[in-house]
C-alpha positions, -999 to +999 in steps of 0.1 A: -116+381-523-083+402-527-074+427-552-043+446-558-052+485-567-016+486-585-030+469-616-064+477-632-075+505-605-047+527-618-032+535-584+005+532-574-003+514-542-028+498-522-054+472-522-085+456-502-096+426-485-134+415-488-150+389-467-182+370-467-176+361-428-183+385-403-165+370-378-135+365-396-136+402-408-137+416-374-106+396-363-090+406-398-098+445-389-084+440-353-054+424-364-050+453-390-051+480-364-027+463-346-001+461-373-008+481-403-035+510-398-071+516-394-094+495-417-107+527-435-071+539-446-048+512-439-017+529-435-025+548-470-024+586-474-055+605-484-039+611-521-036+573-526-069+567-512-083+594-539-063+576-566-078+545-560-113+559-560-108+577-594-089+548-607-117+526-601-143+551-620-120+549-649-108+515-655-144+505-660-147+527-691-153+506-724-128+529-743-100+528-718-104+488-718-108+484-753-073+504-756-060+484-726-065+447-742-058+456-777-024+471-763-017+438-747-025+420-777-004+440-799+029+427-781+015+393-778+008+390-817+041+404-827+059+382-802+038+354-818+046+364-854+086+363-843+083+325-832+083+333-796+062+309-778+035+327-757+005+320-735-028+325-755-052+340-754-037+372-741-049+388-710-054+424-699-023+432-685+002+410-698+018+384-723+036+354-707+063+340-728+066+303-724+104+303-713+104+263-710+097+259-745+118+286-759+147+274-740+142+238-746+180+227-740+176+238-705+167+216-674+136+232-657+158+233-626+184+254-643+154+280-643+149+289-678+124+314-668+150+335-647+176+330-676+153+347-700+144+375-678+177+383-672+186+381-707+159+407-718+173+430-692+208+425-703+201+428-741+180+459-736+168+468-704+136+451-703+122+443-670+102+414-668+091+387-642+097+349-640+068+330-631+078+294-628+102+272-609+122+299-591+085+311-576+070+279-571+096+250-571+108+253-535+086+233-510+086+238-473+107+209-464+139+225-486+131+202-514+126+215-550+107+203-581+099+220-613+070+242-616+041+230-639+055+259-665+083+283-666+070+316-680+083+351-681+056+378-674+059+411-696+033+431-675+022+463-695+025+493-672-010+516-676-011+546-695+028+546-698+043+533-729+036+544-765+034+520-795+075+527-800+081+517-769+064+481-774+080+480-806+112+484-789+103+455-764+098+434-794+129+441-809+150+431-779+128+399-773+135+389-808+172+395-807+171+374-777+152+346-794+175+346-821+205+333-797+180+313-772+199+281-777+233+297-766+216+310-731+234+292-702+212+279-676+215+293-639+222+281-604+210+297-572+239+312-549+217+321-520+181+321-512+158+326-482+132+298-473+103+317-485+096+338-514+127+335-528+119+348-561+123+382-547+158+379-532+176+350-545+209+355-560+218+336-592+248+329-611+253+314-645+264+280-654+294+275-672+289+262-707+302+228-720+326+230-747+312+217-780 
């Protein structure tokens, strides 16, 4: 198993790998020493290791978990009430908007998830992440097909936002939703062969005159 400490364990960096295979674990440790740092710290500073340890203690507290899950649900329920299609049930760290359903006028290969993520940022500075065809649609042979879904993830930083911040995100999403049918698709101007969702560059498609 792998786990990122940047999510629930409340740290800013780090993570770990657990293996049920001693031989494979030894190979991984040796590779880690060559490329990243000794297995006990993996290139992390002492303060980061302490933050991970403390975060693991705190993130399993009932009060914290109750607050965390309810905060995410508050955002999801408000978006749902505004008529924005979201994935249910809501999880513990993010709300996922169904961009393909929200922007049904766009072909999946015109990247509705990326369109929505950009629209949220341009409308109100809300940063989101496409989880869809940009992330999963490009195959090793260079061909491209639509992903199973085109989602936009609204991840909730822990212990950062107040309810007024979340209300602002809801207002921005509602404003974007009100003009969803007018949002144009996108094309990719340049992209790497791997992990293109990190560094690909996009341009809006020209709208057709009605």
